[in-house]
VOBAKE-589413 format. One record per residue (C-alpha): residue number from 1; residue in one letter; x, y, z. Coordinates in steps of 0.2 Angstrom, whole numbers, plus 5000, padded with zeros to 4 digits. Each point is the difference from the previous one (the first is absolute). Layout:
! residues N
<rec nr="NUM" rest="a" xx="X" yy="Y" zz="Z"/>
...
***
This chain:
! residues 67
<rec nr="1" rest="x" xx="5635" yy="5509" zz="5460"/>
<rec nr="2" rest="x" xx="5000" yy="4983" zz="4992"/>
<rec nr="3" rest="x" xx="4982" yy="4995" zz="4998"/>
<rec nr="4" rest="x" xx="4995" yy="4984" zz="4992"/>
<rec nr="5" rest="x" xx="4993" yy="5001" zz="4980"/>
<rec nr="6" rest="x" xx="4983" yy="5009" zz="5000"/>
<rec nr="7" rest="x" xx="5003" yy="5009" zz="5017"/>
<rec nr="8" rest="x" xx="5002" yy="5019" zz="4999"/>
<rec nr="9" rest="x" xx="5001" yy="5004" zz="5019"/>
<rec nr="10" rest="x" xx="4985" yy="5012" zz="4998"/>
<rec nr="11" rest="x" xx="4988" yy="4986" zz="5006"/>
<rec nr="12" rest="x" xx="4989" yy="5003" zz="5015"/>
<rec nr="13" rest="x" xx="5008" yy="4986" zz="5010"/>
<rec nr="14" rest="x" xx="5018" yy="5007" zz="4997"/>
<rec nr="15" rest="x" xx="4996" yy="5019" zz="4999"/>
<rec nr="16" rest="x" xx="4986" yy="5002" zz="5013"/>
<rec nr="17" rest="x" xx="4986" yy="5012" zz="4999"/>
<rec nr="18" rest="x" xx="5001" yy="5017" zz="4992"/>
<rec nr="19" rest="x" xx="4993" yy="5008" zz="5016"/>
<rec nr="20" rest="x" xx="4992" yy="4993" zz="5016"/>
<rec nr="21" rest="x" xx="4991" yy="5009" zz="5013"/>
<rec nr="22" rest="x" xx="4992" yy="4995" zz="5016"/>
<rec nr="23" rest="x" xx="4981" yy="5002" zz="5003"/>
<rec nr="24" rest="x" xx="4997" yy="5007" zz="5017"/>
<rec nr="25" rest="x" xx="4981" yy="5004" zz="4999"/>
<rec nr="26" rest="x" xx="4993" yy="4982" zz="4995"/>
<rec nr="27" rest="x" xx="5001" yy="4983" zz="5008"/>
<rec nr="28" rest="x" xx="5003" yy="4984" zz="4988"/>
<rec nr="29" rest="x" xx="4983" yy="4994" zz="4995"/>
<rec nr="30" rest="x" xx="5004" yy="4983" zz="5004"/>
<rec nr="31" rest="x" xx="5009" yy="4999" zz="5015"/>
<rec nr="32" rest="x" xx="4997" yy="5018" zz="5008"/>
<rec nr="33" rest="x" xx="5018" yy="5004" zz="5004"/>
<rec nr="34" rest="x" xx="5007" yy="5018" zz="4996"/>
<rec nr="35" rest="x" xx="5013" yy="4993" zz="4988"/>
<rec nr="36" rest="x" xx="4995" yy="5004" zz="4983"/>
<rec nr="37" rest="x" xx="5012" yy="5006" zz="4987"/>
<rec nr="38" rest="x" xx="4997" yy="5008" zz="4983"/>
<rec nr="39" rest="x" xx="5012" yy="4995" zz="4985"/>
<rec nr="40" rest="x" xx="5002" yy="5004" zz="4984"/>
<rec nr="41" rest="x" xx="5011" yy="4992" zz="4985"/>
<rec nr="42" rest="x" xx="4999" yy="5004" zz="4982"/>
<rec nr="43" rest="x" xx="4982" yy="5010" zz="5001"/>
<rec nr="44" rest="x" xx="4993" yy="4986" zz="5010"/>
<rec nr="45" rest="x" xx="4994" yy="5005" zz="5018"/>
<rec nr="46" rest="x" xx="4995" yy="4988" zz="5014"/>
<rec nr="47" rest="x" xx="4998" yy="5000" zz="5018"/>
<rec nr="48" rest="x" xx="5007" yy="4985" zz="5010"/>
<rec nr="49" rest="x" xx="4999" yy="4996" zz="5020"/>
<rec nr="50" rest="x" xx="5018" yy="4996" zz="5007"/>
<rec nr="51" rest="x" xx="4990" yy="4989" zz="5013"/>
<rec nr="52" rest="x" xx="4990" yy="4989" zz="4991"/>
<rec nr="53" rest="x" xx="5006" yy="5001" zz="4982"/>
<rec nr="54" rest="x" xx="4983" yy="5007" zz="4994"/>
<rec nr="55" rest="x" xx="5001" yy="5009" zz="4983"/>
<rec nr="56" rest="x" xx="4988" yy="5009" zz="4990"/>
<rec nr="57" rest="x" xx="5001" yy="5013" zz="4984"/>
<rec nr="58" rest="x" xx="5000" yy="5017" zz="5006"/>
<rec nr="59" rest="x" xx="4984" yy="5005" zz="4991"/>
<rec nr="60" rest="x" xx="4990" yy="4986" zz="5008"/>
<rec nr="61" rest="x" xx="5007" yy="5004" zz="5017"/>
<rec nr="62" rest="x" xx="4993" yy="5017" zz="4998"/>
<rec nr="63" rest="x" xx="4984" yy="4994" zz="4996"/>
<rec nr="64" rest="x" xx="4998" yy="4991" zz="5016"/>
<rec nr="65" rest="x" xx="4990" yy="5009" zz="5013"/>
<rec nr="66" rest="x" xx="5008" yy="5005" zz="5015"/>
<rec nr="67" rest="x" xx="4993" yy="4993" zz="5016"/>
***
């Protein structure tokens, strides 16, 4: 690939997440949709809603009490 100077191709926007997993047992705390995904990239983990684009660090998300 021919990337511009300074771009390696390993950036999240190009490479995508290292892993992704659907979270089936908890709704989105913002919109209530069953559309949460867990993502990981380079030792970072977060949860993101596919319906409303809610995003939160995985550890903070786990600290939220379930309804």
